[in-house]
C-alpha positions as CSV (number, residue, x, y, z in Angstrom):
1,X,0.0,0.0,0.0
2,X,1.4,3.4,-1.0
3,X,2.2,5.9,1.7
4,X,0.5,8.5,-0.5
5,X,-2.8,6.9,0.2
6,X,-2.4,8.3,3.7
7,X,-2.1,11.9,2.6
8,X,-4.9,14.4,2.6
9,X,-5.4,15.7,-1.0
10,X,-5.4,19.5,-0.4
11,X,-3.3,22.5,-1.0
12,X,-0.8,23.4,1.7
13,X,1.4,26.5,2.2
14,X,4.6,24.6,2.0
15,X,7.4,25.4,4.4
16,X,10.8,23.7,4.3
17,X,11.5,21.7,7.5
18,X,14.8,20.2,8.7
19,X,15.8,17.5,11.1
20,X,13.6,15.7,13.6
21,X,10.6,17.2,15.3
22,X,9.7,20.8,15.9
23,X,10.5,23.3,13.2
24,X,9.1,26.4,14.9
25,X,9.5,28.7,17.9
26,X,7.5,28.9,21.1
27,X,5.2,31.8,21.9
28,X,7.0,34.9,23.2
29,X,4.9,34.7,26.3
30,X,5.5,30.9,26.8
31,X,7.1,31.4,30.2
32,X,4.3,33.6,31.4
33,X,1.7,31.2,30.2
34,X,3.4,28.3,32.0
35,X,3.6,30.4,35.2
36,X,-0.1,31.3,35.0
37,X,-0.9,27.6,34.4
38,X,1.0,26.6,37.6
39,X,-0.9,29.2,39.6
40,X,-4.2,28.0,38.3
41,X,-3.4,24.4,39.2
42,X,-2.5,25.6,42.8
43,X,-5.9,27.2,43.0
44,X,-7.6,24.0,41.7
45,X,-8.8,25.9,38.7
46,X,-8.1,22.8,36.6
47,X,-9.6,23.6,33.3
48,X,-8.0,27.1,33.0
49,X,-4.7,25.5,34.2
50,X,-4.7,23.0,31.4
51,X,-5.8,25.6,28.8
52,X,-2.9,27.9,29.8
53,X,-0.5,24.9,29.8
54,X,-1.5,23.8,26.3
55,X,-1.2,27.4,25.0
56,X,2.4,27.4,26.3
57,X,3.2,24.5,24.0
58,X,1.8,26.0,20.8
59,X,4.7,26.7,18.4
60,X,4.9,29.4,15.7
61,X,6.4,30.1,12.3
62,X,7.0,33.7,11.5
63,X,4.7,34.8,14.3
64,X,1.8,32.6,13.0
65,X,0.5,29.7,15.0
66,X,1.3,26.3,13.6
67,X,-2.0,25.0,15.1
68,X,-0.1,22.0,16.6
69,X,-2.6,22.1,19.5
70,X,-6.4,22.6,19.0
71,X,-8.5,23.5,22.1
72,X,-12.2,23.5,22.7
73,X,-13.3,24.5,26.1
74,X,-16.8,24.5,27.8
75,X,-17.8,25.1,31.4
76,X,-17.3,21.5,32.3
77,X,-14.5,20.1,30.1
78,X,-11.6,21.0,27.8
79,X,-11.2,18.9,24.7
80,X,-7.9,19.0,22.9
81,X,-6.0,17.6,19.9
82,X,-2.2,17.5,19.9
83,X,-0.2,16.8,16.7
84,X,3.1,14.9,16.8
85,X,4.1,13.7,13.3
86,X,2.1,10.6,12.4
87,X,0.4,10.7,15.8
88,X,-2.7,12.7,16.6
89,X,-3.7,12.8,20.3
90,X,-7.4,13.2,21.2
91,X,-8.1,14.1,24.8
92,X,-10.5,15.4,27.3
93,X,-9.9,17.2,30.6
94,X,-12.5,17.5,33.4
95,X,-12.1,18.9,36.8
96,X,-11.3,15.4,38.1
97,X,-9.1,13.8,35.4
98,X,-7.3,13.9,32.0
99,X,-7.8,11.2,29.4
100,X,-5.9,11.1,26.1
101,X,-5.4,8.5,23.4
102,X,-3.8,7.9,20.0
103,X,-5.6,5.6,17.4
104,X,-3.0,3.3,16.0
105,X,-4.8,0.7,13.8
106,X,-7.8,-1.5,13.5
107,X,-7.9,-4.4,15.9
108,X,-8.9,-6.8,13.1
109,X,-5.6,-6.0,11.3
110,X,-3.3,-6.9,14.2
111,X,-1.2,-9.9,13.4
112,X,0.4,-12.1,16.1
113,X,3.7,-10.3,15.4
114,X,2.2,-6.9,16.0
115,X,0.4,-8.0,19.2
116,X,3.7,-9.4,20.5
117,X,5.4,-6.1,19.7
118,X,2.8,-4.0,21.4
119,X,2.8,-6.2,24.5
120,X,6.5,-5.8,24.8
121,X,6.2,-2.1,24.3
122,X,3.8,-1.9,27.3
123,X,6.6,-3.1,29.6
124,X,8.8,-0.3,28.3
125,X,6.4,2.6,29.0
126,X,6.0,4.5,32.2
127,X,2.7,6.5,32.1
128,X,0.9,5.0,29.1
129,X,-0.3,1.7,27.8
130,X,-1.8,-0.1,24.8
131,X,-5.3,-1.4,24.8
132,X,-8.0,-2.4,22.4
133,X,-11.6,-1.2,22.6
134,X,-12.7,-4.0,20.2
135,X,-12.5,-1.8,17.2
136,X,-9.1,-0.1,17.3
137,X,-5.8,-0.6,19.0
138,X,-5.0,2.6,20.9
139,X,-2.3,4.1,23.1
140,X,-3.8,5.8,26.1
141,X,-3.0,8.1,29.1
142,X,-5.1,8.6,32.2
143,X,-4.2,11.0,34.9
144,X,-6.0,12.0,38.1
145,X,-6.0,15.7,38.6
146,X,-5.8,15.7,42.4
147,X,-2.1,16.5,42.6
148,X,-1.1,17.5,39.1
149,X,0.9,20.5,38.0
150,X,2.3,21.6,34.6
151,X,5.6,19.9,35.3
152,X,3.8,16.6,36.3
153,X,1.6,16.5,33.2
154,X,4.3,17.5,30.6
155,X,6.2,14.2,30.7
156,X,3.2,11.8,30.5
157,X,1.9,13.8,27.5
158,X,5.3,13.8,25.9
159,X,5.7,10.1,26.4
160,X,2.3,9.5,24.8
161,X,3.1,11.8,21.8
162,X,6.7,10.6,21.2
163,X,5.9,6.9,21.5
164,X,2.7,7.1,19.5
165,X,4.6,8.7,16.7
166,X,7.5,6.2,16.9
167,X,5.3,3.1,17.0
168,X,3.2,4.2,14.1
169,X,6.3,4.8,12.1
170,X,7.7,1.4,13.2
171,X,4.5,-0.5,12.3
172,X,4.2,1.1,8.9
173,X,7.9,0.4,8.2
174,X,7.9,-3.2,9.4
175,X,4.4,-4.3,8.5
176,X,3.8,-2.6,5.2
177,X,0.3,-3.9,4.5
178,X,-1.1,-2.3,7.7
179,X,-3.4,0.6,7.3
180,X,-2.8,3.1,10.1
181,X,-5.6,5.2,11.6
182,X,-5.8,9.0,12.0
183,X,-3.5,10.0,9.2
184,X,-5.8,12.6,7.6
185,X,-3.6,15.5,8.9
186,X,-0.6,14.4,6.8
187,X,0.1,16.4,3.7
188,X,2.2,15.8,0.6
189,X,5.5,17.5,0.0
190,X,5.7,19.6,-3.2
191,X,7.0,17.6,-6.1
192,X,9.7,20.1,-6.9
193,X,11.2,19.8,-3.4
194,X,11.2,16.0,-3.7
195,X,12.9,16.1,-7.0
196,X,15.7,18.4,-5.6
197,X,16.2,16.1,-2.6
198,X,16.4,13.0,-4.9
199,X,19.0,14.8,-7.1
200,X,21.1,15.6,-4.1
201,X,20.8,12.1,-2.7
202,X,22.4,10.6,-5.9
203,X,24.9,13.5,-6.2
204,X,26.1,13.2,-2.6
205,X,26.6,9.4,-2.8
206,X,28.5,9.8,-6.1
207,X,30.8,12.4,-4.4
208,X,31.2,10.1,-1.4
209,X,32.3,7.3,-3.6
210,X,34.9,9.5,-5.3
211,X,36.1,10.8,-2.0
212,X,36.7,7.3,-0.6
213,X,38.9,6.6,-3.6
214,X,41.2,9.5,-2.5
215,X,41.9,8.1,0.9
216,X,45.2,6.4,1.7
217,X,45.2,2.7,1.1
218,X,46.2,1.9,4.7
219,X,44.8,3.1,8.1
220,X,41.8,4.9,6.6
221,X,39.0,3.4,8.6
222,X,38.5,6.5,10.8
223,X,38.2,8.7,7.7
224,X,35.7,6.4,6.1
225,X,33.6,6.5,9.2
226,X,33.4,10.3,9.0
227,X,32.5,10.1,5.3
228,X,29.7,7.5,5.7
229,X,28.2,8.8,8.9
230,X,28.2,12.3,7.7
231,X,26.1,11.6,4.6
232,X,23.5,9.7,6.8
233,X,23.3,12.6,9.2
234,X,23.1,15.0,6.3
235,X,20.3,13.1,4.6
236,X,18.4,12.9,7.9
237,X,18.6,16.6,8.7
238,X,18.5,18.3,5.3
239,X,15.8,16.0,3.8
240,X,13.8,15.6,7.1
241,X,13.2,12.0,6.1
242,X,10.2,10.0,7.3
243,X,8.6,6.5,7.0
244,X,10.7,3.6,6.0
245,X,13.8,5.6,5.0
246,X,14.0,7.3,8.4
247,X,13.4,4.0,10.2
248,X,16.2,2.2,8.3
249,X,18.6,5.1,8.5
250,X,18.2,5.5,12.2
251,X,18.7,1.8,12.7
252,X,22.0,1.9,10.8
253,X,23.3,4.8,12.9
254,X,22.3,3.0,16.1
255,X,24.0,-0.2,15.1
256,X,27.2,1.6,14.3
257,X,27.5,3.3,17.6
258,X,26.0,0.5,19.8
259,X,27.8,-2.6,18.4
260,X,30.9,-2.8,20.6
261,X,31.9,-6.2,19.3
262,X,32.3,-5.3,15.7
263,X,35.4,-3.7,14.1
264,X,35.3,-0.2,12.6
265,X,36.1,-1.8,9.2
266,X,33.1,-4.1,9.3
267,X,30.9,-1.2,10.5
268,X,32.1,0.9,7.6
269,X,31.4,-1.9,5.2
270,X,27.8,-2.0,6.5
271,X,27.4,1.8,6.0
272,X,28.9,1.5,2.5
273,X,26.4,-1.2,1.6
274,X,23.5,0.9,2.9
275,X,24.6,4.0,1.0
276,X,24.7,1.9,-2.2
277,X,21.2,0.7,-1.4
278,X,20.1,4.3,-1.1
279,X,21.6,5.1,-4.5
280,X,19.6,2.3,-6.0
281,X,16.3,3.7,-4.9
282,X,14.1,4.8,-7.7
283,X,12.5,8.3,-7.5
284,X,9.1,6.6,-6.9
285,X,10.5,4.6,-4.0
286,X,12.3,7.6,-2.5
287,X,9.4,10.0,-2.7
288,X,7.2,7.7,-0.6
289,X,9.2,8.7,2.5
290,X,8.1,12.2,3.1
291,X,5.1,14.1,4.4
292,X,4.3,17.4,5.9
293,X,2.9,17.6,9.4
294,X,3.0,19.3,12.8
295,X,5.0,18.6,16.0
296,X,4.6,19.6,19.6
297,X,7.4,17.8,21.5
298,X,11.0,17.3,20.6
299,X,11.9,13.6,20.2
300,X,15.4,14.2,21.4
301,X,15.9,14.5,25.2
302,X,17.4,17.8,26.4
303,X,21.1,18.0,26.5
304,X,23.3,20.3,28.4
305,X,25.2,23.0,26.6
306,X,28.4,21.6,28.1
307,X,27.9,18.3,26.4
308,X,27.8,20.0,23.0
309,X,31.0,22.0,23.9
310,X,32.8,18.8,24.9
311,X,31.8,17.2,21.6
312,X,33.1,20.2,19.5
313,X,36.4,20.2,21.4
314,X,36.9,16.4,20.8
315,X,36.1,16.8,17.1
316,X,38.4,19.8,16.7
317,X,41.2,17.7,18.3
318,X,40.6,15.1,15.6
319,X,40.8,17.7,12.9
320,X,44.1,18.9,14.3
321,X,45.4,15.3,14.2
322,X,44.4,14.9,10.5
323,X,46.0,18.3,9.7
324,X,49.2,17.4,11.4
325,X,49.3,14.0,9.6
326,X,48.6,15.5,6.2
327,X,45.1,14.1,5.5
328,X,43.4,17.3,4.2
329,X,40.8,15.5,2.2
330,X,38.7,14.5,5.2
331,X,38.8,17.8,7.1
332,X,35.9,19.6,5.3
333,X,33.8,16.5,6.0
334,X,34.5,16.6,9.7
335,X,33.5,20.3,9.8
336,X,30.2,19.2,8.4
337,X,29.9,16.2,10.5
338,X,30.2,18.1,13.8
339,X,27.1,20.1,13.0
340,X,25.0,17.2,11.6
341,X,26.0,14.9,14.5
342,X,25.1,17.6,17.1
343,X,21.7,18.3,15.5
344,X,21.0,14.6,15.3
345,X,22.0,13.6,18.9
346,X,21.7,16.7,21.2
347,X,18.4,18.2,22.4
348,X,19.5,21.8,22.1
349,X,17.8,25.0,23.2
350,X,16.1,26.7,20.2
351,X,18.8,29.4,20.0
352,X,21.7,27.1,19.8
353,X,19.9,24.9,17.3
354,X,19.2,28.0,15.1
355,X,22.9,29.0,15.3
356,X,24.0,25.5,14.2
357,X,21.5,25.7,11.3
358,X,23.2,28.8,10.0
359,X,26.5,27.0,9.8
360,X,24.7,24.1,8.0
361,X,23.3,26.6,5.5
362,X,26.8,27.9,4.8
363,X,28.4,24.5,4.5
364,X,25.6,23.2,2.2
365,X,24.8,26.4,0.3
366,X,24.2,24.7,-3.1
367,X,21.4,22.6,-1.7
368,X,19.8,25.6,0.0
369,X,20.0,27.7,-3.1
370,X,18.2,25.0,-5.1
371,X,15.6,24.9,-2.3
372,X,15.0,28.6,-2.9
373,X,16.8,29.7,0.2
374,X,19.5,32.4,0.4
375,X,22.9,31.3,-0.7
376,X,25.5,32.0,2.0
377,X,28.6,30.6,0.2
378,X,29.5,30.7,-3.5
379,X,31.2,27.4,-4.5
380,X,32.4,28.9,-7.8
381,X,34.1,31.9,-6.3
382,X,34.7,30.3,-2.8
383,X,33.4,33.5,-1.2
384,X,31.2,33.7,1.9
385,X,28.3,36.2,2.1
386,X,29.5,37.9,5.2
387,X,26.6,40.4,5.4
388,X,23.9,37.8,5.1
389,X,25.5,35.5,7.6
390,X,25.9,38.2,10.2
391,X,22.3,39.4,9.6
392,X,21.1,35.9,10.3
393,X,23.1,35.7,13.5
394,X,21.8,39.1,14.5
395,X,18.2,38.0,14.0
396,X,18.7,34.9,16.2
397,X,20.2,37.1,19.0
398,X,17.3,39.5,18.8
399,X,14.8,36.7,19.2
400,X,16.8,35.2,22.1
401,X,17.4,38.4,24.0
402,X,14.4,38.1,26.2
403,X,15.5,34.6,27.4
404,X,19.3,35.0,27.3
405,X,20.0,38.6,28.2
406,X,23.8,38.0,28.4
407,X,24.1,36.2,25.1
408,X,26.5,38.2,22.9
409,X,28.2,37.2,19.7
410,X,31.1,39.2,18.2
411,X,30.9,38.9,14.5
412,X,34.4,40.1,14.1
413,X,35.6,36.9,15.7
414,X,34.5,34.9,12.6
415,X,37.1,34.3,9.9
416,X,35.6,34.7,6.4
417,X,38.9,33.9,4.6
418,X,37.8,30.4,3.6
419,X,35.0,27.9,4.3
420,X,37.2,25.8,6.5
421,X,38.5,28.8,8.4
422,X,34.9,30.1,8.8
423,X,33.7,26.7,10.1
424,X,36.6,26.5,12.7
425,X,36.0,30.1,13.9
426,X,32.2,29.4,14.1
427,X,32.7,26.4,16.3
428,X,34.9,28.4,18.6
429,X,32.1,31.0,18.8
430,X,29.6,28.3,19.6
431,X,31.8,27.1,22.5
432,X,31.8,30.5,24.1
433,X,28.1,31.4,24.5
434,X,26.4,32.6,27.6
435,X,23.0,30.8,28.0
436,X,22.3,32.0,31.5
437,X,18.6,32.8,31.6
438,X,17.4,36.3,32.4
């Protein structure tokens, strides 16, 4: 069954999204809404407390609500819908309790293998569980409101949303004939955008194959790892892949970093094999792996800024080693790898994520130009657009000023002499930011 059968046939104001999860910003009054919600819960004004809490989770694009949360309040209850990728949460709040559920699939379609999978999943979950109402298999959450607060309800709702999305993706990838429920909110990606992504998929793999041929014949396993992992992280972030492609790609990355009993050489061989499989995808197969939707919760757990700084330091040490040992061909890849790896693995605050994205735009300018975005680096002339880059950084700082009053970036510290020099100076800048909240 084609994934396009899931999509709603209607026009959509297309916006380019990148990476996993939320591509938006929280409301300017998010902190105030959360505070008011907490006060309402303390006063046992439950419905208003939930309404304010949900409003604090609404995200925005260019000051316009993404409508990732829909609310309908009466005197006695608050009905809500929350969107998280493939998952759509339906819920009701009363003075006494909160109930929320995600429709997964028809009970009649559940094979023994799916039932076994969902049973195992129940043992992995904390606040939520799977059940069947005789018609559909659902994932549900029930909470008593007696001692709840915004902090206490956030994590159960996030668990429901994140796991509902993950399991629907997993079921559709592993059990292809299953028809998922509640997918009307998914919308198609514009054909032109898909064609550009497919063109770059083939181009990047061709370039990767040529780059591998330039590596020294001995002791090149570390360099190969950077090359193969970088292209997977790049595909994940720049294409914002979904469905079977996302499932398989994530599995390959996890296997690489979690398999302690395998050699780097054998891991690289697996990554090489997978990239060749990607290259063999037809456009029709490739284009089935994308859709446009809304998100409310980040699927990546929050990371500390210090963790990101440590990773940048470790990566720059590796770059110095390759420079000192005369392996220049892999250095530009590592500069790209640092950004893509960080965006894939670390749950950053919105400001740091946006600053990383600016660097990604610079390093992958041709792709962004083809996607009708501003070009920040001219590959032909090897010149960086200093003014455009600094203006983008300035805009990020302006938006972050209310939260991070001490956050300052000195544009003069950036080196625009070459792409590599710029990347190095940009990472030094990212390591010296002040995210102390106002």
